[in-house]
Every structure is written in C-alpha cells, then in structure tokens.
Backbone bond lengths (Angstrom), bond angles and torsions (degrees), N, CA, C in turn:
res aa  C-N    CA-C-N  psi(-1)  N-CA   C-N-CA  omega(-1)  CA-C   N-CA-C  phi
1 M - - - 1.483 - - 1.523 111.90 -
2 R 1.384 115.18 -44.51 1.450 118.86 178.77 1.510 110.59 -63.42
3 C 1.357 115.36 -38.25 1.457 119.93 179.44 1.535 109.45 -62.84
4 H 1.335 115.85 -42.89 1.467 120.60 -179.81 1.538 111.17 -61.20
5 R 1.364 114.75 -43.38 1.479 118.68 179.27 1.512 111.15 -64.47
6 G 1.367 114.99 -37.73 1.455 117.77 179.36 1.532 111.14 -64.45
7 I 1.311 115.56 -39.28 1.465 119.66 179.29 1.514 109.97 -65.51
8 V 1.326 116.80 -39.74 1.494 121.44 179.46 1.515 109.39 -62.50
9 R 1.374 116.46 -45.57 1.458 119.84 -179.24 1.528 110.37 -63.71
10 L 1.325 116.36 -41.69 1.464 121.75 -179.75 1.543 108.92 -62.19
11 A 1.315 116.55 -44.64 1.456 120.95 -179.58 1.518 111.19 -63.11
12 A 1.352 115.77 -40.29 1.462 120.45 -179.88 1.532 109.97 -65.58
13 G 1.347 114.08 -41.99 1.473 117.77 179.38 1.520 111.69 -62.58
14 L 1.346 114.87 -44.07 1.462 118.79 179.13 1.507 111.48 -63.64
15 A 1.319 117.09 -36.06 1.456 121.72 178.29 1.521 111.27 -63.04
16 L 1.338 116.29 -42.82 1.479 120.47 178.50 1.523 110.53 -65.13
17 M 1.342 116.04 -42.32 1.455 119.21 178.87 1.512 111.54 -62.90
18 T 1.319 115.62 -41.21 1.471 121.79 179.31 1.529 109.88 -64.15
19 A 1.348 115.42 -43.69 1.476 119.85 -179.75 1.515 110.23 -62.61
20 A 1.334 117.06 -41.80 1.469 119.95 178.40 1.508 111.51 -63.16
21 A 1.344 116.49 -41.00 1.443 120.29 179.56 1.522 110.79 -64.22
22 V 1.332 116.08 -41.15 1.459 120.53 179.93 1.540 109.10 -65.75
23 A 1.354 115.52 -42.29 1.472 119.74 -177.61 1.529 110.85 -60.65
24 W 1.342 116.36 -32.78 1.457 119.43 -176.27 1.522 112.64 -103.96
25 A 1.349 117.01 13.15 1.452 120.88 178.79 1.526 110.20 -72.72
26 D 1.309 117.07 -20.28 1.462 121.30 -178.86 1.518 108.73 -145.37
27 I 1.317 117.53 111.82 1.446 122.94 179.74 1.538 107.45 -93.17
28 T 1.310 117.59 125.51 1.446 121.62 179.08 1.526 110.26 -94.85
29 M 1.335 114.29 122.11 1.454 121.23 -179.99 1.516 108.92 -106.89
30 G 1.326 117.16 107.88 1.441 121.93 -179.32 1.521 111.76 -94.44
31 V 1.330 115.66 131.37 1.467 119.58 179.19 1.526 108.80 -124.70
32 F 1.353 115.22 131.67 1.458 119.04 -176.85 1.542 110.53 -73.93
33 P 1.340 118.17 148.61 1.464 121.95 -175.49 1.532 112.94 -81.34
34 R 1.308 115.00 63.38 1.483 119.81 177.34 1.519 110.38 -62.79
35 R 1.340 114.95 -36.95 1.449 121.98 175.06 1.529 106.97 -112.87
36 P 1.305 118.97 173.20 1.480 120.65 176.90 1.523 109.90 -51.30
37 V 1.337 116.51 147.41 1.457 122.50 -173.22 1.534 112.90 -56.90
38 G 1.321 116.86 -44.58 1.464 120.36 -179.46 1.527 112.09 -63.05
39 V 1.302 116.28 -41.19 1.490 122.19 178.73 1.516 108.51 -65.42
40 T 1.316 117.66 -43.22 1.465 121.76 -178.15 1.511 111.02 -64.72
41 H 1.330 116.68 -43.60 1.463 121.10 -178.84 1.524 110.19 -61.99
42 K 1.314 116.04 -44.47 1.464 120.30 179.40 1.526 111.84 -63.26
43 A 1.335 115.76 -36.81 1.474 121.04 -177.60 1.525 112.03 -67.61
44 F 1.336 117.93 -38.03 1.468 119.82 -171.37 1.541 113.94 -106.10
45 K 1.310 117.94 -0.19 1.449 119.43 176.73 1.538 112.09 -62.34
46 P 1.364 118.80 -41.37 1.454 118.80 176.69 1.534 113.49 -61.99
47 L 1.330 117.45 -35.17 1.467 120.20 178.91 1.523 109.78 -66.17
48 A 1.320 117.71 -42.48 1.454 120.77 178.79 1.515 110.80 -61.30
49 A 1.344 116.36 -41.10 1.470 120.16 178.63 1.504 111.37 -65.54
50 H 1.322 117.45 -41.46 1.465 121.74 179.35 1.529 111.70 -64.64
51 L 1.314 116.92 -44.80 1.452 119.81 178.97 1.542 110.91 -64.83
52 S 1.310 116.48 -36.11 1.480 119.39 176.41 1.520 110.28 -58.97
53 Q 1.314 116.71 -42.42 1.438 121.58 -178.96 1.526 111.60 -68.51
54 V 1.318 117.05 -44.77 1.470 121.00 -178.13 1.514 111.74 -69.00
55 L 1.326 117.17 -41.67 1.467 120.71 -176.31 1.506 112.59 -83.16
56 G 1.343 117.27 -19.85 1.450 121.19 -177.98 1.531 110.96 73.58
57 E 1.324 116.14 23.79 1.462 122.31 178.93 1.519 108.56 -140.53
58 K 1.284 116.74 143.71 1.464 120.88 -178.10 1.539 110.66 -65.25
59 V 1.317 116.94 129.77 1.454 122.36 176.75 1.521 106.75 -111.87
60 T 1.321 116.81 116.90 1.445 122.22 -177.35 1.518 110.33 -100.85
61 L 1.313 116.66 123.53 1.471 122.64 179.91 1.504 110.67 -84.14
62 V 1.346 116.08 131.85 1.457 122.00 175.83 1.505 108.39 -128.97
63 V 1.354 117.02 125.85 1.460 122.81 177.28 1.532 107.02 -122.25
64 P 1.333 118.54 100.00 1.471 120.42 -179.88 1.533 111.94 -61.56
65 K 1.325 114.92 159.32 1.474 120.41 -172.99 1.523 114.40 -69.17
66 D 1.366 117.04 -25.56 1.447 120.59 179.76 1.538 109.37 -157.15
67 F 1.332 115.20 176.34 1.443 119.93 -176.22 1.521 113.10 -63.91
68 K 1.334 116.06 -36.02 1.465 120.33 179.88 1.516 110.84 -63.61
69 A 1.318 117.05 -46.07 1.448 122.07 178.32 1.510 111.18 -64.90
70 F 1.323 116.63 -38.41 1.445 121.32 178.54 1.525 111.55 -61.22
71 W 1.332 115.75 -50.17 1.499 119.29 -178.61 1.522 110.30 -63.84
72 A 1.296 117.41 -35.85 1.483 120.39 178.79 1.542 108.36 -61.83
73 G 1.344 116.32 -37.80 1.444 119.32 178.18 1.509 113.06 -67.63
74 V 1.330 116.94 -37.25 1.463 121.61 176.23 1.540 109.75 -61.94
75 K 1.310 115.42 -50.61 1.486 120.23 -177.85 1.509 111.61 -62.42
76 A 1.339 116.81 -33.10 1.463 120.80 -178.92 1.537 112.36 -80.93
77 G 1.325 116.42 -4.67 1.470 119.62 179.35 1.541 113.69 74.75
78 R 1.327 116.05 27.52 1.471 119.99 -177.65 1.540 113.05 -72.98
79 F 1.323 116.11 -23.49 1.460 119.95 -172.32 1.540 112.30 -109.69
80 D 1.316 115.09 127.98 1.465 119.89 174.97 1.533 110.67 -82.45
81 L 1.309 114.88 -38.57 1.473 123.05 176.24 1.525 104.94 -124.36
82 V 1.329 115.50 131.40 1.487 117.38 -175.38 1.533 110.65 -136.76
83 H 1.327 112.44 139.84 1.477 120.37 175.80 1.527 107.26 -111.51
84 Y 1.336 114.89 123.61 1.473 118.25 -175.83 1.503 111.17 -157.02
85 N 1.314 115.40 -174.85 1.478 116.88 -178.48 1.527 110.68 -87.49
86 Q 1.306 114.28 174.91 1.461 121.33 -172.44 1.515 112.42 -67.05
87 Y 1.345 117.88 -35.51 1.464 120.67 178.00 1.521 110.52 -70.23
88 H 1.337 116.98 -38.72 1.470 120.41 173.50 1.514 109.45 -54.36
89 Y 1.352 115.74 -46.06 1.450 119.82 -178.94 1.510 112.12 -60.65
90 L 1.353 116.96 -49.33 1.464 119.06 -177.59 1.514 111.82 -57.30
91 R 1.322 116.64 -44.06 1.455 120.28 -179.64 1.514 112.80 -67.73
92 S 1.353 115.26 -45.40 1.469 118.52 -176.96 1.546 110.30 -70.56
93 H 1.305 117.46 -28.09 1.465 120.18 176.07 1.518 111.13 -68.96
94 K 1.319 116.08 -45.49 1.474 119.99 -178.65 1.509 112.56 -73.50
95 E 1.299 116.05 -43.25 1.508 120.32 -173.07 1.517 114.04 -89.64
96 L 1.355 116.80 -27.17 1.487 118.68 -172.36 1.508 113.99 -126.75
97 G 1.340 118.13 -9.79 1.462 119.95 176.30 1.517 116.01 86.33
98 Y 1.343 118.33 18.27 1.465 121.19 176.32 1.538 109.48 -65.48
99 R 1.340 116.06 147.70 1.465 122.11 -179.84 1.514 110.10 -120.30
100 V 1.336 115.68 124.18 1.466 120.10 -178.70 1.540 109.88 -76.76
101 I 1.348 116.07 141.76 1.471 119.13 -177.92 1.516 112.25 -130.34
102 V 1.333 118.39 -28.70 1.450 120.96 -172.05 1.523 109.76 -146.63
103 A 1.323 117.03 151.85 1.478 120.95 172.22 1.525 108.22 -131.66
104 N 1.335 116.23 158.98 1.450 121.57 178.92 1.538 110.91 -78.19
105 E 1.338 114.38 150.42 1.445 122.45 161.23 1.506 104.11 -116.11
106 E 1.341 118.53 121.38 1.456 122.58 -178.43 1.510 110.65 -122.59
107 R 1.301 116.35 129.87 1.484 122.15 -177.48 1.535 110.83 54.57
108 G 1.338 114.68 34.10 1.449 121.14 177.93 1.497 114.96 79.35
109 K 1.355 117.58 5.85 1.465 121.04 -177.96 1.527 111.20 -113.61
110 R 1.312 114.81 139.01 1.468 120.42 -179.12 1.537 112.46 -100.67
111 T 1.307 115.56 5.46 1.483 120.34 174.82 1.505 109.18 -127.79
112 I 1.313 113.92 163.89 1.481 121.81 178.56 1.520 106.09 -140.02
113 A 1.314 117.46 168.46 1.469 121.53 176.76 1.528 109.13 -143.82
114 G 1.320 114.32 158.21 1.449 118.20 173.67 1.519 108.37 -83.04
115 A 1.354 116.59 155.70 1.451 119.51 -177.98 1.515 111.60 -144.17
116 L 1.324 114.48 153.64 1.444 122.02 171.92 1.531 105.93 -115.72
117 S 1.323 116.69 125.94 1.467 119.51 -179.15 1.522 110.89 -127.06
118 V 1.327 114.13 151.01 1.469 121.21 -176.38 1.545 108.18 -140.47
119 R 1.303 114.97 167.35 1.468 120.20 171.97 1.524 109.42 -70.24
120 R 1.308 116.74 143.39 1.463 119.85 179.28 1.518 112.74 -64.24
121 D 1.323 117.32 -25.63 1.465 121.19 -179.43 1.520 113.75 -95.58
122 S 1.347 115.13 14.05 1.473 120.03 -176.36 1.517 114.59 -76.17
123 G 1.307 116.65 -21.79 1.465 119.71 -174.53 1.495 112.29 82.29
124 I 1.332 117.91 3.33 1.468 123.11 178.33 1.512 108.20 -94.40
125 N 1.336 116.01 117.99 1.444 120.41 -173.62 1.513 114.76 -123.20
126 S 1.325 117.33 -3.37 1.461 121.65 177.58 1.520 109.02 -151.23
127 V 1.308 116.04 165.12 1.488 119.83 178.31 1.518 109.82 -61.71
128 A 1.337 116.50 -36.53 1.458 120.16 179.41 1.525 112.79 -58.83
129 D 1.346 115.82 -29.47 1.453 121.38 179.56 1.527 113.31 -67.97
130 L 1.315 117.20 -11.41 1.450 121.02 179.54 1.543 113.69 -81.78
131 K 1.303 116.85 -4.04 1.444 120.36 176.40 1.529 109.75 -60.67
132 G 1.325 115.37 128.20 1.459 121.24 -178.71 1.522 114.04 82.71
133 K 1.346 116.46 3.86 1.466 120.14 -176.83 1.552 110.54 -99.56
134 T 1.323 113.15 171.82 1.477 121.04 174.98 1.520 108.87 -106.30
135 I 1.322 115.96 126.42 1.444 123.07 -178.75 1.513 108.42 -113.38
136 L 1.345 115.70 126.96 1.450 122.28 -179.00 1.525 107.83 -102.43
137 F 1.324 116.08 112.63 1.480 122.12 -178.86 1.527 108.82 -95.43
138 G 1.319 116.23 142.21 1.449 120.22 -179.36 1.500 114.02 -89.45
139 G 1.345 116.38 120.51 1.454 120.60 170.87 1.499 120.01 96.79
140 G 1.292 119.66 -7.19 1.478 119.23 177.82 1.504 112.72 105.04
141 R 1.347 115.85 178.42 1.451 123.00 -173.03 1.527 114.20 -72.92
142 M 1.333 119.03 -9.09 1.451 121.65 176.53 1.510 112.56 -97.24
143 A 1.309 117.56 2.89 1.457 121.51 -178.56 1.525 109.85 -77.70
144 M 1.316 117.05 112.00 1.460 120.59 -174.49 1.520 112.32 -66.64
145 G 1.310 117.86 -55.25 1.435 120.81 -177.96 1.501 114.12 -74.62
146 S 1.317 117.54 -28.36 1.468 121.22 -173.00 1.534 114.63 -98.83
147 Y 1.335 116.86 -19.44 1.468 118.00 177.19 1.518 113.29 -125.70
148 I 1.327 116.57 -54.00 1.469 119.20 -172.77 1.527 111.72 -66.81
149 A 1.317 117.99 -49.15 1.483 120.37 -179.63 1.525 110.79 -65.77
150 P 1.346 121.51 -44.33 1.443 119.99 175.24 1.547 113.56 -62.42
151 T 1.335 115.40 -33.17 1.464 118.43 177.26 1.513 110.39 -64.61
152 A 1.348 116.39 -36.99 1.473 119.52 175.94 1.545 110.92 -62.31
153 V 1.323 116.55 -39.14 1.459 121.59 178.79 1.537 109.91 -62.60
154 L 1.320 115.41 -45.87 1.464 121.75 179.01 1.532 110.52 -64.06
155 K 1.304 116.95 -41.15 1.476 120.53 -179.10 1.512 111.86 -66.11
156 R 1.330 116.90 -38.02 1.461 120.52 177.63 1.539 111.99 -64.95
157 A 1.341 114.18 -25.82 1.467 119.37 178.60 1.533 110.75 -88.73
158 G 1.340 116.32 4.63 1.458 120.65 178.49 1.507 115.35 84.90
159 L 1.328 117.83 11.83 1.460 121.33 -179.45 1.518 110.80 -100.40
160 V 1.337 114.92 130.04 1.454 121.64 -177.57 1.527 110.09 -116.60
161 E 1.302 116.50 133.95 1.468 122.35 -179.63 1.536 109.95 -58.67
162 G 1.306 116.05 136.87 1.470 121.26 178.80 1.504 113.47 88.39
163 R 1.341 116.05 -35.18 1.467 120.00 178.56 1.534 110.77 -93.40
164 D 1.341 115.42 -44.76 1.467 119.76 -174.20 1.526 114.04 -108.51
165 Y 1.315 117.56 -18.41 1.461 119.89 178.47 1.536 109.14 -155.27
166 T 1.327 114.78 159.60 1.458 120.13 178.39 1.523 109.76 -101.20
167 A 1.324 115.53 129.22 1.470 119.87 179.83 1.536 109.67 -100.03
168 R 1.324 114.70 132.46 1.450 121.34 172.99 1.529 107.21 -130.65
169 F 1.337 116.00 166.87 1.460 117.97 -174.28 1.539 113.05 -132.81
170 A 1.330 113.84 136.45 1.468 121.28 176.14 1.524 107.80 -99.78
171 K 1.330 116.26 167.20 1.462 121.41 -177.58 1.533 111.52 -62.04
172 N 1.331 117.42 -38.27 1.459 121.27 179.99 1.533 108.62 -155.32
173 P 1.343 118.55 168.93 1.462 120.56 -176.81 1.527 116.04 -56.71
174 P 1.359 119.13 -45.32 1.463 117.76 176.95 1.514 112.25 -57.64
175 A 1.346 118.35 -39.64 1.455 121.42 -179.80 1.531 111.20 -63.26
176 A 1.327 116.81 -34.20 1.487 120.50 179.55 1.535 109.69 -66.09
177 V 1.328 116.25 -46.94 1.461 120.21 -178.99 1.529 111.50 -64.77
178 I 1.323 116.25 -42.54 1.460 121.08 -179.76 1.535 110.71 -62.94
179 A 1.342 115.86 -39.90 1.458 120.32 179.65 1.518 111.32 -65.44
180 V 1.308 117.57 -39.58 1.475 120.20 178.48 1.518 110.46 -66.92
181 Y 1.319 116.07 -39.88 1.458 120.47 175.41 1.541 110.49 -55.43
182 N 1.364 114.87 -39.43 1.463 120.90 -179.80 1.529 113.38 -85.87
183 K 1.343 116.22 11.27 1.461 125.76 174.25 1.546 113.73 66.39
184 A 1.351 115.03 30.18 1.466 119.31 176.20 1.519 111.44 -83.03
185 A 1.325 117.74 -11.64 1.486 123.69 177.18 1.516 106.89 -157.50
186 D 1.341 116.07 170.12 1.468 120.04 -177.09 1.511 114.65 -85.56
187 A 1.311 117.44 -31.34 1.466 121.32 -178.73 1.532 110.11 -149.96
188 A 1.316 116.28 156.33 1.450 121.97 179.29 1.519 111.04 -116.79
189 G 1.292 117.39 139.62 1.468 123.44 171.89 1.524 106.58 -101.49
190 S 1.336 115.89 123.89 1.463 120.24 -179.81 1.515 108.64 -158.37
191 G 1.342 115.57 177.18 1.438 119.09 171.19 1.521 109.87 -69.26
192 N 1.318 118.64 156.35 1.440 120.01 -174.45 1.531 114.59 -73.15
193 V 1.330 117.18 -2.78 1.471 119.83 178.52 1.521 113.41 -101.76
194 V 1.323 117.52 -6.35 1.459 120.33 -171.21 1.513 114.13 -59.56
195 L 1.323 117.83 -36.23 1.481 120.14 -179.75 1.532 111.00 -66.97
196 Q 1.339 117.49 -14.77 1.451 121.91 -178.27 1.546 112.06 -94.11
197 L 1.327 116.21 -7.69 1.478 119.89 -176.27 1.503 112.52 -73.44
198 G 1.324 115.61 140.30 1.449 120.85 179.61 1.513 112.86 -59.81
199 V 1.357 116.42 -36.98 1.452 120.23 179.78 1.537 112.87 -62.28
200 V 1.330 115.18 -24.34 1.478 120.89 177.52 1.543 109.64 -88.47
201 K 1.315 115.75 -47.03 1.477 120.67 -177.52 1.530 112.52 -60.46
202 R 1.335 115.69 -28.20 1.468 118.13 -179.90 1.519 111.71 -77.11
203 R 1.322 116.99 -16.58 1.472 121.44 -176.76 1.520 114.52 -102.53
204 I 1.326 116.53 -25.73 1.471 119.85 -176.19 1.518 110.68 -139.84
205 D 1.306 115.98 168.54 1.455 121.71 170.94 1.527 106.72 -89.13
206 A 1.339 115.31 93.29 1.482 119.88 -175.54 1.507 112.69 -58.91
207 G 1.307 118.03 -22.01 1.449 121.93 178.38 1.524 114.05 -64.99
208 Q 1.327 115.10 -18.72 1.473 120.72 178.26 1.534 111.60 -84.93
209 M 1.346 116.29 -1.25 1.467 120.94 179.04 1.530 108.70 -111.97
210 K 1.347 115.68 157.29 1.469 119.87 175.70 1.511 108.84 -142.30
211 V 1.352 115.28 150.55 1.444 121.41 174.44 1.529 107.91 -83.28
212 L 1.329 115.69 120.34 1.451 121.35 -177.62 1.536 111.53 -80.47
213 A 1.329 115.15 -40.48 1.474 120.67 -178.68 1.511 109.95 -161.74
214 E 1.329 115.34 154.10 1.467 121.10 176.98 1.527 110.24 -126.62
215 S 1.322 114.85 155.15 1.453 120.20 176.53 1.519 109.83 -82.85
216 E 1.328 116.84 179.84 1.458 121.24 170.34 1.533 107.10 -64.18
217 P 1.332 116.99 146.34 1.480 119.18 177.28 1.517 111.86 -72.61
218 F 1.290 117.61 152.11 1.467 122.20 178.44 1.547 109.22 -148.22
219 T 1.309 117.20 165.01 1.467 122.28 -177.63 1.535 110.60 -52.50
220 H 1.309 113.36 140.51 1.470 121.70 -173.63 1.519 112.62 -65.97
221 L 1.301 116.91 176.29 1.468 123.88 178.51 1.525 109.59 -54.45
222 C 1.326 115.98 146.39 1.461 118.38 -169.29 1.532 114.45 -127.41
223 W 1.325 113.13 173.77 1.460 123.24 178.31 1.534 107.32 -127.14
224 A 1.339 115.00 137.91 1.469 119.25 180.00 1.518 110.15 -138.92
225 V 1.310 115.70 162.93 1.458 120.75 177.48 1.526 109.51 -114.60
226 A 1.322 115.56 150.12 1.459 121.92 178.88 1.509 109.42 -67.88
227 P 1.346 117.53 157.77 1.484 120.56 179.33 1.513 112.91 -61.28
228 S 1.332 117.85 -20.76 1.463 121.73 -179.67 1.520 113.70 -76.44
229 V 1.332 115.27 -13.16 1.491 119.86 -177.31 1.526 108.96 -80.50
230 P 1.329 118.39 122.05 1.501 120.74 179.10 1.519 110.27 -61.07
231 E 1.314 116.14 151.03 1.453 122.22 -178.03 1.542 110.83 -59.55
232 A 1.306 117.47 -39.46 1.458 119.67 -179.14 1.524 111.34 -62.58
233 K 1.318 116.19 -39.12 1.459 120.83 178.50 1.534 111.52 -69.26
234 A 1.320 114.84 -39.01 1.465 120.35 178.20 1.525 109.95 -60.68
235 K 1.345 116.39 -42.91 1.452 120.93 178.62 1.521 111.97 -64.44
236 K 1.334 115.84 -36.48 1.461 119.79 -179.34 1.523 109.68 -68.99
237 I 1.325 118.31 -39.21 1.450 122.14 176.78 1.514 110.11 -64.52
238 Q 1.346 114.80 -46.38 1.472 119.78 179.83 1.523 111.35 -57.97
239 Q 1.322 116.82 -47.45 1.462 121.15 -178.21 1.539 111.08 -62.91
240 A 1.328 116.11 -39.68 1.466 120.31 179.62 1.514 110.73 -64.44
241 M 1.327 118.00 -34.01 1.455 120.90 -178.39 1.520 112.82 -79.98
242 V 1.329 116.90 -41.37 1.480 118.88 -176.38 1.541 111.58 -76.67
243 S 1.306 117.42 -10.89 1.492 119.44 178.97 1.525 112.42 -101.20
244 L 1.314 118.45 8.55 1.471 122.05 -176.29 1.541 112.00 -62.17
245 K 1.300 117.76 -31.60 1.472 119.53 -179.03 1.516 110.66 -58.68
246 Q 1.333 116.00 -33.24 1.472 121.13 179.46 1.528 112.59 -91.80
247 T 1.316 116.45 -34.96 1.479 119.56 -170.62 1.538 113.52 -96.49
248 A 1.326 118.01 -34.70 1.468 120.09 -176.33 1.532 111.38 -154.60
249 P 1.326 118.14 66.36 1.449 120.88 -178.46 1.536 115.64 -56.56
250 A 1.342 116.11 -26.15 1.463 120.46 179.44 1.538 110.10 -64.38
251 V 1.315 116.87 -29.05 1.477 121.02 179.58 1.533 109.12 -68.57
252 L 1.325 116.40 -39.45 1.472 120.67 176.55 1.516 110.90 -64.08
253 K 1.316 115.92 -43.25 1.461 120.28 -179.09 1.531 111.60 -62.22
254 A 1.343 114.81 -41.93 1.477 118.88 178.90 1.505 111.06 -63.62
255 A 1.318 116.43 -38.82 1.467 121.81 -179.33 1.512 114.10 -77.05
256 K 1.334 116.19 -3.25 1.482 122.87 178.10 1.529 111.37 63.59
257 V 1.322 115.75 36.53 1.458 121.24 174.08 1.521 108.81 -126.46
258 T 1.340 117.64 156.77 1.459 119.99 176.17 1.525 112.43 -93.60
259 D 1.346 115.18 -16.05 1.471 118.39 176.50 1.520 108.54 -174.02
260 F 1.324 114.92 168.69 1.468 123.11 166.88 1.511 105.88 -120.20
261 Y 1.330 119.39 142.19 1.449 120.15 178.54 1.525 109.72 -137.04
262 A 1.340 115.63 153.46 1.449 122.53 -176.06 1.529 110.13 -72.27
263 V 1.319 115.79 138.80 1.461 122.13 177.26 1.521 109.36 -137.85
264 T 1.343 114.54 165.60 1.460 121.45 175.15 1.513 107.75 -129.91
265 D 1.311 115.71 173.79 1.455 121.96 -177.84 1.545 112.70 -55.03
266 K 1.320 115.92 -35.33 1.473 120.90 -176.78 1.542 112.07 -62.48
267 D 1.319 115.82 -27.72 1.455 120.43 -179.47 1.542 112.37 -64.43
268 F 1.311 117.16 -8.88 1.443 121.01 -176.57 1.526 113.97 -108.67
269 D 1.343 115.28 17.09 1.456 119.99 178.73 1.524 112.11 -66.09
270 K 1.299 119.43 -35.45 1.472 121.97 177.62 1.537 110.06 -65.17
271 V 1.334 115.22 -38.24 1.476 119.73 176.31 1.516 109.92 -61.71
272 R 1.333 116.18 -41.00 1.466 119.88 178.17 1.523 111.24 -59.21
273 E 1.323 116.17 -42.44 1.495 120.61 179.04 1.512 111.35 -60.99
274 I 1.344 117.27 -46.13 1.463 121.00 -178.02 1.517 110.06 -65.28
275 V 1.341 117.16 -42.41 1.463 120.98 -179.70 1.514 110.39 -63.93
276 R 1.318 117.24 -41.80 1.449 120.96 179.98 1.523 111.65 -62.59
277 F 1.328 116.05 -40.21 1.458 120.45 179.54 1.537 111.60 -70.79
278 A 1.311 116.48 -45.55 1.467 120.71 -174.40 1.511 112.53 -74.97
279 L 1.340 117.02 -41.60 1.465 121.52 -171.79 1.534 114.66 -112.91
280 G 1.335 116.43 -16.16 1.465 118.51 -176.29 1.486 113.05 77.17
281 E 1.342 118.85 18.54 1.454 124.27 -178.53 1.522 109.92 -104.21
282 S 1.339 116.49 140.44 1.459 120.69 -179.83 1.524 110.62 -113.88
283 Y 1.316 115.33 130.79 1.470 120.93 178.39 1.527 110.33 -131.26
C-alpha cells in the first residue's frame, strides 16, 4: 500500500513537472500596435529571437491588429511578456497582477510626454484655440501618450471633451498625425515623438506640422510579465533586455530604441497622477 502511494505521489510530481515544462515551452511576447502592425512585427522579431536564444525557450511574437484586440489579449492572459503603454500597465497590475520589469529608452530619453499637434497653417496657436474643434486621438481611450496625457493638457486649459471639443480616434498615433496633416481633423493627440518617426516622415512633410502643447513627462513605454511567470524567469528576461547594449546592439536598433532599463512599480507614480487628473481613476 505504501509502495502504491509512493508511486502515485511520484507520478503526480512528474505530471506537475511535465505541465510546467509544457507551459514554458513557448513564451508568448505580446506587443501593442503603437505603429502599424507590419512595422511593429519587423521591429521586435529580432528581440523575440534573441530572448529565445538566451532563455533556451521559444519566444513567439504576437502583434494584435489594433488596440482593442491587444487589450483583449492582455485580459485573457495570452501574453507571458507584454510591451504596452503606461496606462495598460497600471490597469493590468491592479486588475490582473502583471509586474513591470523594463522600460524603453528612446532617442536617449527615458521619459515621454503626450502632445497635441496641428498644421502650421491652421491658425491654431494655443490650446484655448482648440475650443469648438475636432481632435483626432491615436489609438483609443486607453492610449496613455495619445489620449490620456493630451486630455490632461486640455483639461488644465479648461477644455472638456464633448462640451468644448469633439474627440475622434485613429487606429494608431501615426495615423492621427497623418490625418490631421491631410486636414481630416483640426488637431492630433499623440506621443511627443510621433512627428519624428520615420513611418510618419515618409508619408507627410512633418515640417508643415507643429507641436501645440505637451503634457508633463512620465516614464517611457514599458514591459511587464504575467503573474504566472516565476520571479526567477522574470529576472532572467529583465537581465537579457537591459544588457542588450553590450550583447546585441542590433536588436535595440531594430526595435527603434536606444536601450532598455530596469524599472519598478514606483516609477509609474507620475502616470498615476496624470490618469487621476484626466480620467478620475485611481491605481
């Protein structure tokens, strides 16, 4: 009888070990569609390959078609490692238990800001001039740099959505800026770096656009792991990413970042302040 029980325990233990191995045989890396899907996939494919090599486990890159599909994937727990905006992180941390490990450094800067941009020939010279206008925000109501932070700028100027201006939404931030350049709306809400992106400069004469106002700066776009990811594995992923400058600089170049750096939840307190002011939500 004791022998039988021992065999049962051994079998159960082996089953758990096998299940864990299967669960980590394929790490899914979800990246939000900040840029067009094809551009995003090309940018992060080298990172997925590098992490696969370092971790000794296949890392599969997934870039959903839009922000709605991306967030549905986060909520469904599809992603073990996820790259998203700061508001996504705050919500997924509070509601789902995601843990932030890394943030981007882009063009040598570790912070980003939301921005409102207009055509230079629009006659719009201040945030107050946007009263009665149509503002096209990039990516939807969960877009931190393109909607939430610009909304805070508008609110500080006394402008309220629906009362003082009309809000519309583009598929992503570059699309919002391009549409405003083509006079489809009066102003664009986007991150403050969007006018400098190659995907935008190839489509429009960015010199005909100007940044009207920027929000307070806050920690850049981030990377987090799902609650199911063991701490040891999270640390290994973090170390692999923050050491890329020395080990695989070409991966950084492909991803259009100058570095990745380690962060903790506290680094997102400024984001919490902006979200609380703009949306009235506490995280």
